[in-house]
N, C-alpha and C positions, 0 to 999 in steps of 0.2 A: 676706701674712698680714694679717688685719684683724679688726675688733673688734666684732662683735655679741656680746652675752652668749649663753650656750647657749640661753636661752629667748626671745631677741629676734626670731627669725625662724622662725615655724612654717609649714610647708608640707606639702601632702599631696595625694594623688590616689588614685583607685580604679578598677580594672577592674570589669566586671560582677560582682556579688557573688552567691554562693549564698544560699539562704534561711538556712542555718545561720550563715554569716558575717555576714549582715545583723543577726542577733540578737546577735552578739558585739560586744564593745567593741573598737574599732580605734583605735589611737593612733599618731601620728607625733611623734617627738622629733627636733628639728633642732639640730645643733651647728655652730658656726662655729669653725674650727680652723686651726692652723698648716698651711702648704701641704704639708709632708712627712708629715702624719698619714695612716696607712693605714686603709682601710676594714676593719671587723671581719669576721672569718670567721663562718659560721653557728654553729660551735661556741662562739665567744666570745659571740655574741649569746644563744644558748640558756643558757649558764652565767651570764650577767650580767657577765662580765669585759669584754666589748666595750664596754658602756655605761659601765662604770667607767673604762676607759681613755680613752674619748672625753671624759668629764667632767673627767678630769685634764688632758687636752690643752686643752680649752676654757678651763679655769681659768688656764692659762699666758698666754692672750691678755689677760685682764684687761679693763679698761674704757677703755684708751687708744685713740685713733684718729689721733693726730697724730705725724708724724715728729719725732724728737728734735732734728733739725737745722733745724727750721722757724724762720724769722725774721720780724720785722715783726708786724703785728696778728694775722695768722693763727696765730702761735705761741700765743696765749692763747685761741683759739677752742674748743679741746677738749684733754683730757688728752693728754700726750705719752707715747710709749713710753719706758721706761727703757733699752731696748736700742738701741744705735746702728744706723743703717742701714748697709747695704753701700754702698761708694762705688766709683766708677770707677777704672780703672787710672791709675797715675802718668803725667802728661804732662810730658815734659821736652824741652828744646831739643836740637837735633841736635848731637852731639859735635863740638867744635872748629869749629863753623860760623863763629862770630864771629872766630876767629883768622885765617881766610883772607879774609873779605870785610868785616870791620869790624862794630862794634856796631850801626851803623845798619840793617844787614840782619838782625839777630837779632830773632826774634819768638817769643812764647809759642805753643805748639801750639793749633790750633783745637779747642775743646771739641766732643765728639761731639753730634750732634743727632738720632740715630736709634738704635733698639734693636730687635733681633729678639726674637721670642717665646722662642726658645731661650736668649738671654741673660737675659731676665727670669726664666725658669724656673730657670736655673742659680743665680741669686742669691736666689731666693725659697724654695729648698729647705732652708735652714738656719734660724738664729734671727733673721736680719735682717727687720724688718717692712717695709722699703722698700729699693729699690735706687736710689741717686742716682748715675747714670752721669755726669751733669753737671748744670749748672743749666738745661739745655735738653732733658734726656732722663731720665725717672724712671719707675719702675714699682712696683706693689704687687700683691698677690693675696690671695685668701681661698679656703679649702677649706670646702665645705658638705657635711655628711653627715647623712642622715636615717635614723633607725632606725624601722622599721615593725613594730608588734606587734599581736597580736590575742589576746583571751582564749581563743580556740580553739587557740592554740599556734602560729599562723602567725608567721613572723618573716622579716625581710629588712633589707637596708640598700642605700642608693644614695648615691653621692658624685659631685661634680663640682667643678671649680675655675674661678673667675673671675680672669682676669689683666687688668690695665689698664696700658697703656703710654702715657705722656703725653710729648709732644714739641713743640718749636718748630722746624720744619724749616729755616728760614732766619734769618740774623742781621738781616734787615729785615722779618721777619714778625710781624704782630700776631694771627695765628691760632694757637691751640693745638689740636693733634690729640690726642684720647683714643681709643686703639685698644683695644677690648675683645676678648678671646678667651675662649671657654668650652670647656674641654677636660678631659682626665684623668678621663673618665667611668668609674665602677666600680660594679658591682652584685653583691650576693650574695643567694642565694635568689631569690624572684620578687616583688620590690617592685613595686607598681602605678604605674610611672612614666609611663605614657602620658598621664595627665592632670595630672601634677605641673607646675604652671604657675609660671613666673618672669616678673616684670615689673620692669624697671629704669627709674627716672626719674632723670636726672642734670641738675643745674643748679647755679647759684651762689647758695646761700641767703644769702650775705653778701658784700658788696663794701665796700671802703673807698676813696672815699666811697660812701655808700649809694645815692646818686642815679645812679650809673653805669649806662648802658644796655648790655645784653649781647645779642649776636647769636649764635644757636645754629644749627648745621647738622648734617647727617648723621643717624645713628641709633644706638640702643643696643639690647641684647637685650631687646626689649619683647614681653611677652605670648606667650611660647613655652614649650612643654612641655619637660621633660627629654628625652623621646625625640626631639622635633623638633630640639633643639639637637644631640643626639648624632648625628643623621643628616646634619647640614649639612656637616661635614668640609671646610673648617674653619667653625666657628661664629665668624665674625669680623665686627665692627661698628666703624665709625669715627664718633665724635661730635666736633664741632668747636665751639670757643668763640672769639669775637672781640670785643674791646672797642676802640672807636675812640678816637683821641687827643682831647685837649681836655676830658676829663671828670675828670681826676685831681686830685690834691692841689694846694693853692695853692702857688705858688712855681715854681721852675725845673724840677722833675722831672716834673710832670704824671703822677703815679703813681697807678694803680688797682691795689689788691690784692684778692684774692678767695679764696673757699673753693669748691672743686669737691667736692660731697658727694653721691654717688649714694644713692638709696633703693632697696633690693632687697626686693621683696615676693613672698611665696609664697601661692598660693590654696589654700584647704582645701575641696575638693568634698564633697558629701554622703557620709556614711559614715565619715569619718575625723575624729578630734579632734586638735587641737594646742594649743600654748600661745603664741600670738602670731603676727602676720602680716607684719611688716615691720621693717626696721632700717636703720641708716646705719653700715655697717661700717668705712669708712675715709674719708679726705679727702686732697685734694691742694691745693697752694697756688700757683696761677698768679698772675702779675702782669703789668702793662703799664706802660711808661714812655716818655717822650719827652725824657729828660734831654739838655740841650744839650752835655754833655761826653762823650756816648756816640754810637755809630754811628747813622746814619739820623735824626739829630735834626731834619732839615728835610724828610725824606721825598723827597729828590731833587727838591725843588721842588713836591711835591704834599703840601700840609698834611695831608690826610686819611690819609696813609700814614706820618706821622712816628712815630719810635720803633720799639719791638719788644717782644715778650713774652719772659718767662723764668719761672723758678720761685723762690719765696721760700725757698730753702734755702741754708745756709752754703756758701760757695765754698771750694774746696780748691786752694791754691797749692802746687805741687810744685817743690822745689829738690833738686839732687843734689850729693853730695860726690864723685862719681866723678871720676877724674883727667881725663876727657875733657869734663866739664861746664863750660861757660863761667862759671857762677856758683859754682864749687866752694868758693872761699874764703869767700864769704858763707854758703853752706849749712853749712859746717863751723862757722862762728861761731854760727849759729842752733842747730845741734845741741848745741853746748856750753851755750848759754844755756838750752836745754830740759832737758838731762840732768845738767849739773854747774853750776848757776847760781852756787854759792858761789865758783867759780873765776873768775868774770867781774867786770869793772869797770863801774860803780862798786861799791864794797864794800857788801854788804847781806846779812847772814846769812839773812834770811827771804825772799830773792828768789824769786819765781815769775813769770816773764814771761808775758804774755798771748800768745795765738795758737796754743795747743797743742790746744784742744778747743772744741767748739761753745759751751760755757758761758763760755768766756773767749776769745771771738773778737776779731779786729781789725776796726776800723771806719775806713773811708776818709775822708780829708780832701780836699776839692776847693776850696771857696770861702774857707775860713779860712786864707789864706796866712800870716797873722801867726803862727798857732799852728804851722803847718808849719815856718816859719823858726825859731821858738823851739825846737822839737824838735831841729832840726839844729844850732843854735848851742850848745845845752847839750851835745849829743853831742860836738861838736868840742872844746869846752872840757874835757870829761872825757878825751878822747884826749890832749890836751896835759898834763893834770894827772897822768894815770896812766902815760903812755908817753913823756912828754917832749915839748918843743916841736919836736923834729925827728923826730917819729913817722913822718912821711911818707917818710923815708929817700930824700932827694933826689927827691921827687915820684914814687916808685915805689909808694907805698902811700896809701890813702885811709882816712878814719875811717868805719867801718861801724857803724851803730846798729841795734839791734833791741829792741823793735818799731820798724818803719819810721817815718821822719819823716813820711811821708804818711798816718799813722794817728793816731787820737785817743789811742792807748795809747803814743805816743812819749815821749821823755824829759821833756817838759814837762807830762805828764798831772797830776802832783801839784800843780803851780802852778795849773792850771785847775779842778780838781775838789776837791782837798783831802781826798777820802774814799778815796784809794788810797795804797798804800805808797810812800814816797819811795825814789828810786833803784831802782825796779823795772824796770830795763832794762839792756842791755849794750852796751858799745862796744869796738871792737877795730880796730886798723889791719890792713887786708887789701890784697892785691894790687889796684892801682888799676884795672886793666882788668877784673878779675873783679867788682869792686864796681860798675863802670859797666854791665857786662853784666847783673848781677843787677837793677840798677835798670831797665834796658831791658825785661827780662822782666817785672818787676813792673808797669810801665806797660801793657805789652801784655796781661798777665793781667787787669788792671782793665777794659780796653776789651773784650776778647773775652768776658769773663764777665759783663758789664754789672753790675759792682760799683757800687752806688749810694753816694752820700755820706751819712754820718750813722749814727746808732746803731741804726736799724731794719734794717740789712743787716749783712753781715759775712763774714769769711773766716778760715780757719786755714791754717797752713803745715805741710806734710808734708815730711820730709827722708828721703832714702834715701842 
């Protein structure tokens, strides 16, 4: 679902006209709509109810183009949706895997890197403006409906949907694939769609740093009519974008962030009048890094292949409280901190720990080891204060803290910033092995999801 206003994209076409129709005023009104919006019937069009329904649906879209979960500079490029995106299924460690083979073999599941058109359609049929299957596989879509009218009483409507699935196919890849599909064609009456022309231009109108050179490949649905697209079956196009390393931000990360923003244009041939010709309905947020603490930092000895691509959206760490989950004790602790914070220690009646939603996400620490250690030391001191110096119960329990010591929101946040609530964290003695397994999964999550250090990235925790 995406976001031109109702008048932002005017398109039209005409078959051979009779002399009577040539003298009549002929107009095309174009609506950009939520994907699930149905095409009006002829009865609705003739009564005016169809256009009214489309106007209401178009108003729901509003003026936003940016996913709510966007992070980094791309987050401020355009207005965000107020509705959250759909997110991928929970990824959890195999039950009791660590119990038999040891924590060293425990690993967080690999995030998905591909998505079928069927999957995208399934998640675009509701209220969600984007589907974030992972930080390497996302999609969005928009429904376009034209209402064709003539002062001679002719009426009709035509609709189609553009789906775009973006993916990074490998964890060592710097190429992002943008798969376009044009589908869900629908017509009522006899709208003249044989000359209804669509042209799509897709590029990166903004990169950070601005000097970064971008390489494009593949194709987009360029200069094709409605009828040509409908006959293709499938109307599928793949556009690729690659940014080489060595062009990124100063410092260790070598980070390039960007906006992928297609322009969709409709041509108005002679004989039909409309109210606008092009628009930019949605945007995606790819990025490229070569962080030394993430995979492929050396390119396997080939500097031109260092790093990999991902998308600048909030990461989702999944922990489970199930009795078979290796991290269950830590998951239960976090769940209590989220749902019953007043019952946790240290005491703070107004406590609301971070990590529950994209607006209060967690941010990873890598280089600031002093802050990491301070987070940990304060947590251990509170375990001793609230649960006694023998809280470890003969070394069977460990002091678990949330937010994690490896995040800027850890126990020492108040000391470093001063603008946050004091004691806005939770500590609890938990089973020692479960705590270790949770830590192993967290480190693996960081690595596999390319979680960057600092405040321009971030992740949240989901508990089941």
